[in-house]
C-alpha positions as CSV (number, residue, x, y, z in Angstrom):
1,M,0.0,0.0,0.0
2,N,1.3,3.4,-1.0
3,K,2.0,5.9,1.7
4,I,-0.1,9.0,1.4
5,N,1.8,12.2,0.9
6,Y,0.1,14.6,3.2
7,K,2.6,17.4,2.4
8,K,1.5,17.5,-1.2
9,I,-2.2,17.6,-0.1
10,C,-1.3,20.5,2.2
11,N,0.5,22.3,-0.6
12,F,-2.6,21.9,-2.8
13,I,-4.9,23.2,-0.2
14,F,-2.7,26.3,0.3
15,E,-2.4,26.8,-3.4
16,I,-6.1,26.9,-4.2
17,N,-6.5,29.6,-1.6
18,Q,-4.9,31.9,-4.2
19,L,-8.3,31.9,-5.9
20,K,-9.5,34.2,-3.2
21,Y,-6.9,36.8,-4.4
22,Q,-7.3,36.3,-8.1
23,K,-9.8,38.8,-9.6
24,N,-12.0,38.4,-12.6
25,S,-10.1,40.3,-15.3
26,G,-13.0,40.7,-17.8
27,M,-14.9,43.2,-15.7
28,Q,-11.9,45.4,-15.6
29,L,-12.5,46.1,-19.3
30,I,-15.7,48.0,-18.3
31,G,-14.1,49.9,-15.5
32,V,-14.9,47.8,-12.5
33,K,-12.0,48.7,-10.1
34,D,-12.3,45.8,-7.7
35,P,-14.0,43.0,-9.5
36,F,-15.1,39.8,-7.8
37,S,-12.7,37.0,-6.9
38,I,-12.4,33.7,-8.7
39,A,-13.2,31.9,-5.4
40,G,-16.4,34.0,-5.0
41,H,-17.4,33.2,-8.5
42,V,-16.9,29.4,-8.0
43,W,-18.7,29.5,-4.7
44,R,-21.9,30.9,-6.2
45,A,-21.6,29.0,-9.4
46,A,-21.5,25.7,-7.4
47,Q,-24.8,26.6,-5.7
48,I,-26.4,27.6,-9.0
49,G,-25.1,24.2,-10.4
50,Y,-26.9,22.4,-7.6
51,I,-30.1,24.2,-8.3
52,L,-29.9,23.6,-12.1
53,A,-29.1,19.9,-11.5
54,C,-32.2,19.5,-9.3
55,L,-34.4,21.4,-11.8
56,E,-33.1,19.4,-14.8
57,G,-33.3,16.1,-13.0
58,D,-31.8,12.7,-14.0
59,V,-28.3,13.8,-12.9
60,N,-26.1,13.7,-9.8
61,P,-26.2,17.3,-8.3
62,E,-23.2,16.6,-6.1
63,K,-21.1,15.6,-9.1
64,V,-22.2,18.9,-10.8
65,V,-21.2,20.9,-7.8
66,T,-17.8,19.1,-7.6
67,M,-17.1,19.9,-11.2
68,I,-17.7,23.5,-10.7
69,V,-15.8,23.7,-7.4
70,V,-12.6,22.5,-9.1
71,H,-12.9,23.8,-12.6
72,D,-11.0,27.1,-12.1
73,N,-8.2,25.6,-9.9
74,G,-5.7,26.2,-12.7
75,E,-6.2,29.9,-12.4
76,A,-4.4,29.8,-9.0
77,R,-1.3,29.4,-11.2
78,I,-2.0,31.4,-14.3
79,G,-4.6,34.0,-13.1
80,D,-7.8,34.9,-14.8
81,K,-7.5,35.9,-18.5
82,H,-10.4,37.7,-20.2
83,K,-11.6,36.9,-23.8
84,V,-9.5,39.7,-25.3
85,A,-6.3,38.1,-24.0
86,A,-7.6,34.8,-25.2
87,R,-7.2,36.2,-28.8
88,Y,-3.5,36.2,-28.3
89,L,-2.8,33.5,-25.7
90,D,-3.7,29.9,-25.4
91,T,-5.5,30.4,-22.1
92,A,-7.5,27.2,-22.3
93,G,-4.4,25.1,-22.9
94,A,-2.5,26.9,-20.2
95,E,-5.3,26.4,-17.7
96,T,-5.6,22.7,-18.6
97,K,-1.9,22.2,-18.2
98,A,-1.9,24.0,-14.8
99,F,-4.9,22.0,-13.6
100,N,-3.3,18.7,-14.7
101,D,0.0,19.5,-12.9
102,Q,-2.0,20.3,-9.7
103,A,-3.9,17.1,-10.0
104,D,-0.8,15.1,-10.6
105,G,0.6,16.3,-7.3
106,L,-2.2,14.6,-5.4
107,E,-2.8,10.9,-4.7
108,K,-3.4,9.0,-7.9
109,K,-7.2,8.3,-7.4
110,I,-7.9,11.9,-6.3
111,G,-6.0,13.4,-9.2
112,H,-7.6,11.0,-11.7
113,N,-11.1,11.9,-10.4
114,L,-10.4,15.7,-10.5
115,K,-9.1,15.4,-14.1
116,Q,-12.2,13.5,-15.1
117,Y,-14.5,16.2,-13.6
118,F,-12.4,18.9,-15.3
119,D,-12.6,17.2,-18.7
120,E,-16.4,16.7,-18.5
121,F,-16.8,20.3,-17.6
122,E,-14.6,21.5,-20.4
123,H,-15.9,19.2,-23.1
124,R,-19.6,19.2,-21.9
125,N,-19.8,15.6,-23.1
126,T,-22.2,14.6,-20.2
127,K,-25.4,16.1,-19.0
128,E,-23.6,17.0,-15.8
129,G,-20.9,18.8,-17.8
130,I,-23.5,20.8,-19.7
131,I,-25.3,21.8,-16.5
132,A,-22.0,22.7,-14.8
133,K,-21.0,24.9,-17.6
134,D,-24.4,26.5,-17.7
135,A,-24.1,27.3,-14.0
136,D,-20.6,28.8,-14.6
137,W,-21.9,31.0,-17.3
138,L,-25.1,31.9,-15.4
139,E,-23.1,33.0,-12.4
140,Q,-21.2,35.4,-14.6
141,A,-24.4,36.8,-15.9
142,F,-25.7,37.3,-12.4
143,Q,-22.5,39.2,-11.5
144,A,-22.8,41.2,-14.7
145,K,-26.4,42.1,-13.8
146,E,-25.3,43.4,-10.4
147,Y,-22.7,45.6,-12.1
148,Q,-25.3,46.7,-14.7
149,D,-27.7,47.7,-11.9
150,L,-24.8,49.7,-10.3
151,G,-24.4,51.7,-13.6
152,Y,-21.8,49.7,-15.6
153,T,-24.0,49.6,-18.7
154,M,-21.5,47.6,-20.8
155,A,-22.0,44.6,-18.4
156,E,-25.0,43.8,-20.5
157,N,-22.6,42.4,-23.1
158,W,-21.8,39.5,-20.6
159,I,-25.5,38.9,-20.0
160,N,-26.3,38.7,-23.7
161,N,-23.4,36.4,-24.4
162,V,-24.4,34.0,-21.6
163,E,-28.0,34.0,-22.8
164,R,-26.8,32.8,-26.2
165,A,-24.5,30.2,-24.8
166,I,-26.6,28.4,-22.1
167,E,-28.2,25.1,-23.1
168,T,-30.5,23.9,-20.4
169,K,-34.2,24.8,-20.1
170,S,-33.8,25.7,-16.5
171,A,-30.9,28.1,-17.1
172,K,-32.8,29.8,-19.9
173,E,-35.8,30.4,-17.6
174,I,-33.6,31.7,-14.8
175,I,-31.7,34.2,-17.0
176,K,-35.0,35.4,-18.4
177,Q,-36.3,36.2,-14.9
178,M,-32.9,37.5,-13.8
179,K,-33.0,40.2,-16.5
180,K,-36.2,41.5,-14.9
181,T,-34.9,41.4,-11.3
182,N,-32.9,44.1,-9.6
183,F,-30.0,42.7,-7.6
184,T,-31.4,44.4,-4.4
185,D,-34.9,43.0,-4.7
186,W,-34.2,40.1,-2.4
187,W,-34.0,42.2,0.8
188,Q,-36.7,44.7,0.1
189,R,-39.4,43.0,2.2
190,L,-36.9,41.9,4.9
191,K,-35.8,45.3,6.1
192,K,-37.4,46.2,9.4
193,M,-37.2,49.6,11.1
194,T,-36.6,49.2,14.8
195,Y,-36.9,52.7,16.1
196,E,-39.8,54.0,18.1
197,K,-41.2,57.5,17.8
198,L,-40.9,59.5,21.0
199,Y,-43.2,62.3,19.8
200,H,-46.5,61.7,18.1
């Protein structure tokens, strides 16, 4: 039986923490000074993925979530590159290489499973992969809508691109509703004033 290399596991866990510090580069193109982190994106996309998987049915929601949670790990090494940079750089190839190198540093079974999830996500050759990618795109559309509501009008470009790209019925219904929803609507009926008038 092979001895488990816990040092490599610790290094991996420390490394993926870099995703908290990596910022989305695309939104800088429209002037957002402090865009969201890659870790923040992954966290919300994973929850969207769970919702989509439940709505679509006949898939494993936990597998969808795992795909999403790990799919951007390579960006801990190469950073986030927007689509303009992708015109000149092989960002997909670099991210895949970085991801595979990270996975190779883990125990064989763990690394193999992570690579399989990554490949399904990238190639969308399973229903889970399609749902996971829809969730990834949908999260970006939600983030763009928040920026749009804050006055970054060019963020609509991200929403329109996502709307054209998504494939599942549930994602299409969600984005349709999202476009009509202000990002602050969720708390409007929750706010409770607690002061008491002293003079009537």
